[in-house]
C-alpha positions in Angstrom: 33.4 1.8 23.6 30.7 -0.2 25.3 29.6 -3.5 24.0 26.1 -3.4 25.3 24.0 -6.4 24.2 20.2 -6.1 24.0 18.4 -9.0 25.6 15.2 -10.6 24.3 13.5 -9.8 27.6 14.3 -6.1 27.1 13.1 -6.2 23.5 9.8 -7.8 24.6 9.2 -4.8 26.8 10.0 -2.4 23.9 7.7 -4.2 21.4 4.8 -5.4 23.6 2.6 -7.9 21.8 4.7 -8.1 18.7 4.1 -11.6 17.3 7.5 -11.8 15.6 9.6 -11.1 18.6 12.0 -14.0 18.1 12.6 -13.0 14.4 13.3 -9.4 15.3 15.6 -10.3 18.2 17.7 -12.6 16.0 18.0 -9.9 13.3 18.9 -7.1 15.8 21.4 -9.3 17.6 23.2 -9.9 14.3 23.1 -6.4 12.9 23.4 -3.9 15.7 27.1 -4.7 16.7 28.2 -4.5 13.0 27.0 -0.8 12.9 28.4 0.1 16.4 24.8 0.5 17.8 26.3 -0.8 21.0 25.5 1.4 23.9 22.2 1.7 25.8 21.7 5.2 24.4 22.3 4.2 20.8 20.1 1.1 21.1 17.4 3.1 22.8 17.4 5.7 20.1 17.5 3.2 17.3 14.6 1.1 18.7 12.6 4.2 19.4 12.9 5.7 16.0 12.3 2.4 14.3 9.3 1.7 16.5 7.8 5.0 15.5 8.5 4.6 11.8 7.2 1.0 11.6 4.2 1.1 14.0 6.0 -1.0 16.6 7.9 -3.1 14.0 4.6 -4.1 12.3 4.4 -1.9 9.2 7.3 -2.8 6.9 6.2 -1.4 3.6 4.9 2.1 3.0 1.1 2.4 2.9 0.0 4.6 0.1 -3.7 3.7 0.2 -5.0 7.3 0.2 -8.5 8.5 -0.6 -8.8 11.5 -2.9 -9.3 14.1 -0.2 -6.1 12.8 1.6 -4.1 13.0 -1.7 -5.1 16.6 -2.1 -4.0 17.3 1.5 -0.8 15.3 1.7 0.5 15.7 -1.8 -1.1 18.9 -3.1 1.8 19.5 -5.5 1.1 16.2 -7.3 -2.7 16.3 -7.1 -3.7 19.9 -7.7 -7.4 19.1 -8.6 -10.1 16.9 -7.2 -10.6 15.3 -10.5 -7.0 14.1 -10.7 -7.0 12.9 -7.1 -10.1 10.8 -7.8 -8.3 9.1 -10.7 -5.5 7.9 -8.4 -7.4 7.3 -5.2 -6.7 3.9 -3.5 -4.3 2.9 -6.3 -1.1 2.5 -4.3 1.1 1.6 -7.3 -0.1 4.6 -9.4 0.2 7.0 -6.4 3.8 5.9 -5.7 4.7 6.2 -9.4 3.3 9.8 -9.5 4.6 11.1 -6.2 8.1 9.5 -6.4 8.6 9.8 -10.2 11.7 11.9 -11.2 12.9 12.0 -7.6 15.6 10.2 -5.6 17.1 8.7 -8.8 13.7 7.3 -10.0 12.6 7.4 -13.6 9.4 9.2 -14.6 5.9 8.3 -13.5 5.6 5.7 -16.3 8.9 3.9 -15.4 7.3 2.2 -12.4 10.3 3.1 -10.2 8.2 5.0 -7.7 6.4 1.9 -6.7 9.3 -0.5 -7.2 11.4 1.6 -4.7 8.7 2.7 -2.3 9.4 2.8 1.4 10.5 -0.5 2.9 12.2 -1.6 6.1 12.1 -0.3 9.7 13.2 3.2 8.6 11.5 3.2 5.3 14.2 3.2 2.6 12.8 5.0 -0.4 13.9 5.8 -3.9 16.3 4.2 -6.4 19.4 6.0 -5.2 18.9 4.8 -1.6 18.2 1.3 -2.7 21.3 1.4 -5.0 23.5 2.7 -2.2 22.3 0.0 0.2 22.7 -2.7 -2.4 26.3 -1.5 -3.1 27.1 -1.6 0.6 26.2 -5.3 0.5 27.6 -6.0 -3.0 24.1 -7.0 -4.0 21.9 -6.4 -7.1 18.8 -4.2 -7.0 16.6 -7.2 -7.5 18.2 -9.0 -4.5 17.8 -5.9 -2.3 14.1 -5.5 -3.1 13.7 -9.1 -1.9 16.0 -8.7 1.1 13.9 -5.7 2.3 11.0 -8.1 2.6 12.8 -10.1 5.3 13.3 -9.4 9.0 17.1 -9.2 8.5 16.7 -6.9 5.5 14.3 -4.6 7.4 16.8 -4.3 10.3 20.0 -4.1 8.2 18.6 -1.3 5.9 17.7 0.7 9.0 21.2 0.1 10.4 22.7 1.1 7.1 20.6 4.3 7.0 21.6 5.0 10.6 25.3 4.7 9.9 25.1 6.6 6.6 23.5 9.6 8.4 25.8 9.5 11.4 22.9 9.0 13.8 25.1 7.3 16.5 26.6 10.8 17.1 23.1 12.3 17.7 22.2 9.3 19.9 25.3 9.8 22.0 24.1 13.4 22.7 20.5 12.4 23.2 19.4 14.8 20.5 16.1 13.2 19.4 14.9 16.3 17.7 17.9 16.5 15.4 17.8 12.8 14.8 14.1 13.0 13.8 14.8 15.8 11.3 17.6 13.7 9.7 15.3 10.6 9.5 12.0 12.3 8.6 13.0 15.6 7.0 10.8 17.3 9.6 9.5 16.7 13.0 6.5 14.5 12.3 5.7 12.3 15.3 8.3 13.9 17.5 6.3 13.5 20.8 5.8 9.8 20.1 9.4 9.3 19.2 10.5 10.9 22.5 8.0 8.7 24.4 9.5 5.6 22.8 13.0 6.8 23.5 12.4 7.6 27.2 10.7 4.2 27.7 13.6 2.5 26.0 16.1 4.2 28.2 14.2 3.1 31.3 14.2 -0.5 30.1 17.8 -0.6 28.9 19.4 1.4 31.7 17.2 0.2 34.6 
């Protein structure tokens, strides 16, 4: 198995203009080998998917600041009327608690779990069960994990953990970005952008 090491110069090409390049490089350098993300193909796929999910490693917590019309369109099941959508519009905490309540191991809307365990990290870890599994993998408490996910290292390691848990190295080895996207996203949202990031990453890492 290859022991490919990403360089900071390569990362700078993959995250142009990112003001936290040194922090990201240090976190990636530490975590990637531990999860066998250690070939150009695997690193390219990982960086590409994370770059898409996080807006170039800049958006590290889920943005749920929706206006009423957007709530009706994106979450019609949870906001079946204009009146209800208006009540929740632009209230990120309330929106998260409603949309994520009674799912993914979360308690009901009034438990607050939906917002407590909203998407965080480079591949946005979401829901009590995912947070708990990640916490268990590090022998950490839930409180510690919520804090860890607000650090550069936590953002990277949670993505690596998700990657390993979902056997994404196997899909990276075959270059199957479509199947990888389905496993990460549940669908194919942003597939073209993910492919563009991936092809650019391969050029940089294999050039």
